[in-house]
N, C-alpha and C positions, 0 to 999 in steps of 0.2 A: 491773654489768658481770660480776660473778661468776656471776649467774644465767644470763646469756647464754652464758658459757663452759661452764657445766654442761649447758645445753640442747644446745649444739653438740657437746659430748663425747658426750652421749646419742645424738644423730643419727649421729655417726661410728661409734659402737659398733653401732647398729642397722643401719647401712649394711653394715658388715663381716659381721654375722650374716646379713643378707639375701643377700649375695653368696655366702657359704659354702653356705647352703641352696639358693640358686638353681643354683649350679654342680653340687651333688650331685644335685638333682632333674633338671636337664636332661641330665646324664650318664646317670642312671638311665633316663630316658625314651628316650634314643637307644639304649641297650643293650636295653631291653625291645622297642622297635620292631624292632631288628635280629633279635632272637631270634624274635619273632612272625612276621616276614617269612620267616625261614628255615623256620619251621613251617607256612608258607603260611596264616597267620592274621594278616594285616597290621593294625596299629593305626594308622589314618589320622591321627588327631589328635595322636599322641605327638610327632612331629617338629615340628608346628606350635606346640605348647605349648613345646617345647624351644627353638625359635627365639625365641619371645616372651621366655622367661626369659633367653636369651643376650643379647638386646638390652638388657634391664634391667641385666644383670651388666656389660656393656661400659661403660655410662655410670657405674655405681657404681664399677667398678674404675678407671676413668680418674680419678675424684675421689680415690680412695684412693691411687693412685700419685702423683698430684700433691701431695697432702697430705704424703705420706712422702718426697717428693723423689726418687722412683724412676722418673720418666719418662725415656725415652730422649732423650739430648741429643747433638748433634753440635757439639763445641766445638773442632774442629781449627783454626778461624780465630780464635775469640774468646780462646782461652787464651794467644795471643801478644800480645794487646792490653793496654794499661795497665789497672791495676785500676779506675781512675776511669771509663774508657770502658766497661769490662765492667759496672760498676755501672749506668750510664745505659742501656746496651743491654738489660740485663735488665729494667729498669723499662719501657722501650719495648715489649719483648716481652710482659711481663705486661699492659700497656695494650692491645696488639693482641688478646691472648687475651680480655681482659675485653670489649672491643668486639664481638668475634665471638660470644661467649657471649650478650651482650645481644641481638644480632641473632637468634641461634638461639632464644632465649626468646620474643622478640617475634613471630617467625613461627610458632613451634610452638603457641602458645596458640590463635590462630584456626584453625590446622590441626586441633588436637584437637577444637575445637567443630564444625567442618564435617565431620569424618570420623566423627562419632558414630553415623551410620547405616550406615557401611561395615563389612562383616564382615571379620574377619581370617582370611585363608587359607580362606575358605569355611565357617568354623565359625559356624553360625547364632547361637549365643548369646554370641559374643565380638566386641565392637566394636574396630575399629582404633584408636579413641581411646586405649585402654590402651597400645598400642605407642607412639603419638605422645607420650603423657604421660611415657614414659621419657626422651624427649629433653628435654622441658620441665623435669622434676624433676632429671635428671642435669646439665643445663646450669646450672640454678640452684645446685645443690650445687657444681659446678665454679667458678661465678662467686664464690660465697662463699669458697671455698678460694683463688682467685686474688687476691681483695681482701685476704684475710688474709696471703697471701704477699707482696703488695706492701707492706703495712703493716710486716711483719717485715723486709723488705728495706730499707725506709726507716729504721726504727729502728736497724737494724744499721749502716747508713751505709757509706761507702766503705771 
């Protein structure tokens, strides 16, 4: 079990590093593209690659936010409910999230396979599969985080 915890911790740290690098690179690409366009030397592929990096960062950041408990919540109704009801409601919420993520994974895997010959934004050397894989991998990481949150919630109890 400790080995799995170490692997998960390594994945979490790698995810954070990739997000930091991705945000820095896509910000730089957008800036370079804007400057190049101003100088009348547009870089056509820069925005496309920036969009690709943004998509990956969105899924990774969603996982990081969920893991750290920093997702936006609207608890105006639930905060007035009894503690026991909130406990079960949160469990139902996590279950619905897990079901949705499994649905997303189940449909994104065949989509990744069928889109392997589709080019992303007209870039000939870049397959759309890499964009779809961000959904598959991101949803898988989110599912792992959701299951761990459910386990933590169950152990903590009412």
